[in-house]
C-alpha positions as CSV (number, residue, x, y, z in Angstrom):
1,A,95.0,94.4,99.0
2,G,96.6,97.7,100.1
3,I,97.9,98.5,96.7
4,T,94.5,97.9,95.1
5,M,92.8,100.1,97.7
6,V,95.2,103.0,97.1
7,A,94.9,102.6,93.4
8,A,91.1,102.7,93.7
9,C,91.2,106.1,95.3
10,S,91.1,109.1,93.0
11,S,92.6,112.5,93.8
12,G,90.6,115.4,92.4
13,G,91.6,119.0,92.8
14,S,94.8,120.5,94.1
15,T,96.3,120.4,97.5
16,P,96.5,123.6,99.6
17,A,99.9,125.3,99.1
18,A,102.6,125.0,101.8
19,P,104.5,128.2,102.7
20,S,107.2,128.5,100.1
21,G,109.8,129.4,102.8
22,D,109.5,126.1,104.6
23,A,111.2,123.3,102.5
24,V,109.9,120.6,104.8
25,L,106.3,121.7,104.4
26,V,106.8,122.0,100.6
27,E,108.1,118.4,100.5
28,G,105.2,117.4,102.7
29,Q,102.7,118.9,100.2
30,Q,104.4,116.9,97.4
31,V,104.3,113.7,99.4
32,Y,100.6,114.3,100.4
33,S,99.6,115.0,96.8
34,Q,101.3,111.9,95.5
35,N,100.4,109.4,98.3
36,C,97.6,110.7,100.5
37,A,95.2,112.9,98.6
38,G,93.7,110.0,96.6
39,C,92.0,108.7,99.8
40,H,92.0,111.7,102.1
41,G,91.0,114.3,99.5
42,A,93.1,117.0,98.0
43,S,92.3,119.5,100.8
44,G,92.1,116.8,103.5
45,G,88.3,116.8,103.5
46,G,88.1,113.0,103.4
47,G,86.7,110.5,101.0
48,Y,87.7,106.9,101.1
49,G,90.1,107.9,103.9
50,R,89.2,109.9,107.0
51,K,88.9,113.6,107.1
52,L,92.1,115.4,108.1
53,A,91.4,119.0,107.6
54,G,90.7,120.8,110.9
55,V,90.7,117.6,112.9
56,V,94.1,115.8,112.6
57,T,95.6,117.6,115.6
58,V,92.5,116.8,117.7
59,K,92.7,113.1,116.8
60,Y,96.5,113.0,117.2
61,P,97.5,115.6,119.7
62,N,100.9,113.9,119.9
63,I,102.7,114.1,116.6
64,D,104.6,110.8,117.3
65,D,101.2,109.0,117.3
66,Q,100.4,110.3,113.8
67,I,103.9,109.4,112.6
68,A,103.5,105.9,113.9
69,L,100.1,105.6,112.1
70,I,101.6,106.7,108.8
71,T,104.6,104.5,109.2
72,N,102.9,101.3,110.4
73,G,99.3,101.7,109.1
74,K,96.1,100.6,110.9
75,G,92.9,99.1,109.6
76,A,92.3,100.5,106.1
77,M,95.2,102.8,106.4
78,P,98.2,101.1,104.7
79,S,101.8,101.2,106.0
80,F,104.1,103.6,104.3
81,S,107.3,102.4,105.9
82,K,108.6,100.8,102.7
83,K,107.3,103.5,100.4
84,L,108.4,106.7,102.2
85,T,111.6,107.7,104.0
86,S,111.3,108.8,107.7
87,D,112.0,112.4,106.5
88,Q,109.1,112.2,104.0
89,I,106.8,110.8,106.7
90,T,107.8,113.6,109.0
91,A,107.3,116.2,106.2
92,V,103.8,114.9,105.3
93,T,102.9,114.7,109.0
94,R,103.9,118.4,109.5
95,Y,102.0,119.3,106.3
96,T,98.8,117.6,107.5
97,R,99.0,119.3,110.9
98,E,100.3,122.8,109.9
99,V,98.5,123.3,106.6
100,L,95.5,121.0,106.4
101,G,95.0,120.9,110.2
102,T,94.2,124.6,110.2
103,N,91.6,124.5,107.4
């Protein structure tokens, strides 16, 4: 069911650019664009998935809680533990917090 749900989401637009000098954020942008934007929106404004832009650090003040959610999934949010490495999960978490979280 999770695969069907993710496939049903469409990603329109482009994701906000990560600072080019931070390789982890650049990787996070790529991971977000390929795996998250379809449901959460290209700029994190929401859609099928919850809005992230401007609210992710309020919802998850502790970064470890957000990493656990991405890793394990919850409710409609699928687990990415078998699809992404821990480094990719850390990168996309930082991207959502440091780039989308400030929009």
